[in-house]
C-alpha positions as CSV (number, residue, x, y, z in Angstrom):
1,M,105.5,98.1,80.2
2,V,108.3,100.4,81.1
3,A,105.9,103.2,81.6
4,V,103.7,101.0,83.8
5,L,106.7,99.9,85.9
6,G,107.9,103.5,86.2
7,T,104.5,104.7,87.4
8,A,104.3,101.8,89.9
9,G,107.8,102.7,91.1
10,A,106.8,106.3,91.6
11,I,103.7,105.4,93.6
12,T,105.8,103.0,95.8
13,L,108.4,105.7,96.4
14,L,105.7,108.2,97.4
15,Y,103.9,105.9,99.8
16,H,106.8,104.0,101.2
17,G,107.7,106.9,103.4
18,R,104.1,107.8,104.4
19,V,104.0,109.3,107.9
20,Q,101.9,107.1,110.2
21,P,98.9,108.6,112.0
22,L,99.4,109.8,115.6
23,G,98.9,107.0,118.1
24,L,98.7,106.6,121.8
25,A,101.8,107.9,123.7
26,Q,103.6,105.3,125.8
27,A,102.8,105.5,129.5
28,G,105.7,106.1,131.8
29,P,106.9,108.1,134.8
30,R,106.2,111.8,134.3
31,S,106.4,114.9,136.4
32,P,103.9,117.7,135.8
33,A,105.2,120.5,133.7
34,A,106.0,123.7,135.3
35,S,103.0,126.0,135.5
36,P,103.1,128.5,132.5
37,S,103.0,132.2,133.0
38,P,99.5,133.6,133.4
39,D,100.3,135.8,130.3
40,D,101.3,132.8,128.2
41,P,99.1,133.0,125.0
42,L,98.2,129.3,125.1
43,T,97.2,129.6,128.7
44,L,94.9,132.6,127.8
45,A,93.4,130.7,124.9
46,C,92.4,127.9,127.3
47,R,91.9,129.3,130.8
48,R,92.0,126.6,133.4
49,P,88.7,126.4,135.5
50,A,88.8,127.5,139.1
51,V,88.2,124.1,140.8
52,P,90.1,122.7,143.8
53,G,92.9,120.3,143.3
54,T,92.7,116.8,144.9
55,G,95.1,114.4,146.4
56,T,93.3,111.4,145.1
57,T,94.3,109.1,142.3
58,G,90.8,108.6,140.9
59,V,89.6,109.7,137.5
60,A,87.3,112.5,138.6
61,G,88.8,116.0,138.5
62,L,90.9,118.2,136.3
63,W,93.3,116.6,133.8
64,E,95.9,118.8,132.1
65,T,98.0,118.3,128.9
66,E,101.7,117.6,129.4
67,R,104.9,117.6,127.5
68,G,104.9,115.0,124.7
69,S,101.4,116.0,123.5
70,I,101.3,116.5,119.7
71,A,98.7,117.8,117.2
72,G,98.7,118.4,113.5
73,Y,97.0,117.9,110.2
74,R,97.0,115.6,107.2
75,A,96.0,116.8,103.7
76,H,95.8,115.0,100.3
77,E,97.6,116.9,97.6
78,R,98.4,116.3,94.0
79,F,101.3,118.1,92.2
80,A,101.1,118.8,88.5
81,E,104.5,117.4,88.0
82,L,103.7,114.0,89.6
83,T,101.3,111.3,88.5
84,S,100.4,110.0,92.0
85,P,98.9,111.8,95.0
86,H,100.7,112.7,98.1
87,E,99.8,113.2,101.8
88,A,101.0,116.3,103.4
89,V,101.6,116.0,107.2
90,A,102.4,118.8,109.6
91,R,102.7,118.7,113.4
92,T,103.5,120.7,116.5
93,D,104.0,120.2,120.2
94,Q,102.9,123.7,121.0
95,L,99.5,123.1,122.5
96,S,97.9,123.4,125.9
97,G,94.6,122.4,127.5
98,W,92.6,120.5,130.1
99,V,89.5,118.4,130.6
100,L,87.3,118.4,133.7
101,V,85.6,115.0,134.3
102,A,83.4,113.2,136.8
103,A,83.4,109.4,137.1
104,G,80.6,106.8,137.2
105,N,80.6,103.0,137.6
106,A,81.0,102.3,133.8
107,S,81.3,105.8,132.4
108,I,82.9,109.2,132.8
109,Q,81.2,112.6,132.4
110,I,83.0,115.3,130.5
111,Q,81.9,118.5,132.2
112,T,84.0,121.0,130.2
113,G,87.3,121.2,128.5
114,C,89.5,123.1,126.1
115,I,92.5,122.2,123.9
116,A,94.3,124.9,122.0
117,V,97.0,124.3,119.3
118,D,99.4,127.1,118.1
119,V,99.2,126.8,114.3
120,R,102.1,129.2,113.9
121,N,104.4,126.3,114.9
122,L,103.1,123.7,112.5
123,N,106.0,122.1,110.7
124,S,105.8,119.6,107.8
125,V,107.2,116.1,108.7
126,D,106.4,114.3,105.4
127,E,109.0,113.8,102.6
128,L,108.6,114.1,98.9
129,P,111.5,113.4,96.5
130,G,112.5,116.5,94.7
131,F,110.6,118.9,96.9
132,N,111.3,120.7,100.2
133,T,108.0,120.1,102.0
134,A,108.8,122.8,104.6
135,D,108.2,125.3,101.8
136,R,104.4,124.8,102.3
137,D,104.5,125.7,106.0
138,Q,104.2,129.5,105.6
139,S,101.5,129.1,103.0
140,A,99.5,126.9,105.3
141,R,99.9,129.4,108.1
142,D,98.7,132.2,105.8
143,M,95.7,130.1,104.7
144,L,94.8,129.5,108.3
145,G,95.1,133.3,109.0
146,S,97.5,132.6,111.8
147,R,98.5,136.2,112.2
148,S,95.0,137.1,113.4
149,H,93.9,133.7,114.7
150,P,97.0,131.8,115.9
151,F,95.1,129.0,117.7
152,V,92.9,126.2,116.7
153,V,90.7,125.5,119.7
154,F,88.4,122.5,120.5
155,E,85.9,122.7,123.4
156,P,84.1,119.4,124.1
157,Y,80.4,119.5,124.9
158,P,79.2,118.2,128.3
159,S,78.6,114.5,127.7
160,T,78.7,111.0,129.2
161,I,81.2,108.6,127.7
162,A,80.7,104.9,128.1
163,V,84.2,103.8,129.2
164,D,85.3,101.8,132.2
165,P,87.4,104.2,134.4
166,A,88.9,101.2,136.2
167,S,90.3,99.6,133.1
168,A,93.9,100.1,131.7
169,A,92.9,98.7,128.3
170,V,92.6,100.9,125.2
171,Q,89.0,102.0,124.8
172,H,87.3,103.7,121.8
173,I,85.2,106.8,122.2
174,Q,83.8,109.7,120.2
175,I,83.8,113.3,121.6
176,S,81.7,116.1,120.1
177,G,82.4,119.8,120.6
178,D,83.0,123.2,119.2
179,L,86.0,123.5,116.9
180,E,87.4,127.0,116.1
181,I,89.6,127.4,113.0
182,S,90.6,130.8,111.7
183,G,88.1,132.5,114.0
184,V,85.1,130.5,112.8
185,T,83.5,127.9,115.1
186,K,81.6,124.8,113.9
187,P,80.6,121.5,115.5
188,A,83.1,118.6,115.1
189,R,83.5,115.1,116.4
190,F,86.8,113.3,117.2
191,A,87.1,109.6,117.2
192,L,89.7,108.7,119.9
193,D,91.5,105.8,121.4
194,V,91.9,106.4,125.2
195,R,93.8,104.7,127.9
196,L,94.2,105.3,131.7
197,Q,97.4,103.8,132.9
198,N,100.0,104.6,135.5
199,S,98.0,107.7,136.6
200,Q,98.1,109.1,133.0
201,L,95.3,109.6,130.6
202,T,96.4,109.3,127.0
203,A,94.2,110.0,124.0
204,A,94.9,109.8,120.2
205,G,92.6,110.2,117.2
206,S,91.3,112.5,114.5
207,T,88.5,114.2,112.8
208,T,88.1,115.3,109.2
209,V,86.7,118.7,108.4
210,P,85.8,120.6,105.2
211,V,88.0,123.6,105.8
212,G,86.0,125.8,103.4
213,D,83.3,125.8,106.1
214,F,85.7,127.7,108.3
215,G,86.6,130.2,105.6
216,V,89.9,128.5,104.8
217,Q,90.7,128.4,101.1
218,V,93.1,125.8,99.7
219,P,94.3,125.5,96.1
220,E,91.7,123.3,94.4
221,E,92.1,124.3,90.7
222,V,92.8,121.4,88.4
223,G,96.0,121.9,86.5
224,G,97.6,124.2,89.0
225,F,101.0,123.6,90.6
226,V,99.3,121.8,93.4
227,Q,95.7,120.7,94.1
228,V,94.6,120.1,97.7
229,D,91.6,118.2,98.9
230,P,89.7,120.6,101.2
231,H,88.7,117.8,103.5
232,I,91.6,118.0,106.0
233,T,92.2,115.5,108.8
234,L,93.1,117.0,112.2
235,E,94.9,114.5,114.5
236,V,96.1,114.6,118.1
237,S,98.1,112.5,120.6
238,L,97.5,113.9,124.1
239,I,99.1,113.1,127.4
240,L,97.1,114.4,130.4
241,L,98.0,114.2,134.1
242,H,95.6,114.7,137.0
243,S,95.9,118.1,138.6
244,R,97.1,117.9,142.2
245,H,97.1,121.6,143.0
246,P,94.4,124.4,143.1
247,A,93.5,125.9,139.8
248,V,93.9,129.6,139.5
249,A,91.9,130.7,136.5
250,A,88.3,130.6,135.4
251,N,86.0,129.6,132.5
252,Q,86.7,130.8,129.0
253,D,84.9,134.1,129.6
254,G,86.8,134.6,132.9
255,S,83.8,133.8,135.1
256,P,84.0,131.2,138.0
257,L,83.0,127.7,137.1
258,Q,79.6,126.8,138.6
259,P,79.2,123.4,140.1
260,S,76.8,121.2,138.2
């Protein structure tokens, strides 16, 4: 009985402090962030398309990520010294990107987009008694090959999304696109909650990927110091503001964006 109670107590201790998934950011007054340098690595990873800015408040146009956007990962791990599993969580606010959309009566059309996350700045935010979870951060960066491939990049496919652009309610969507991790690109689909409120577009959600498909090797050996499930959840909470000024860059390959 003592052993059972002890095990239950350990499980309660480990899960009591579980980091909650990223949710929708609160809408509030925001000023657009200062334009980054053209030589900024994140800007180069997601070049903004050369489309004119608008003075309208509609949904159509270019939406850019703003301060307060966050991305990260969640991974299930099991330590040899512990009887219960643990969830590793790391996050960063070092990301940049944009989405170009057109609007219909009861839908929006994603024309193109790009979100880049700097994995060199991922920092653990979970807690585990007796362990310094920050010790895993450099190992995670090495497994992701961050020296050669510092960014995880998602580029959505052109698609029509069935949402009401006039509604301020939370709406649920799925967006498919190309996901690049460690220099390898594979299709992925994010399930997202989105809300358009106070001239802000917020989105939060996740996708789970088998990182081995991207050439990322995690410790899976049973009986090792730590065993990690290779199915890793990527999560985001994005804040996007409508661009009100002319864009200055081009498509990902540097060519001008062609109207559809």
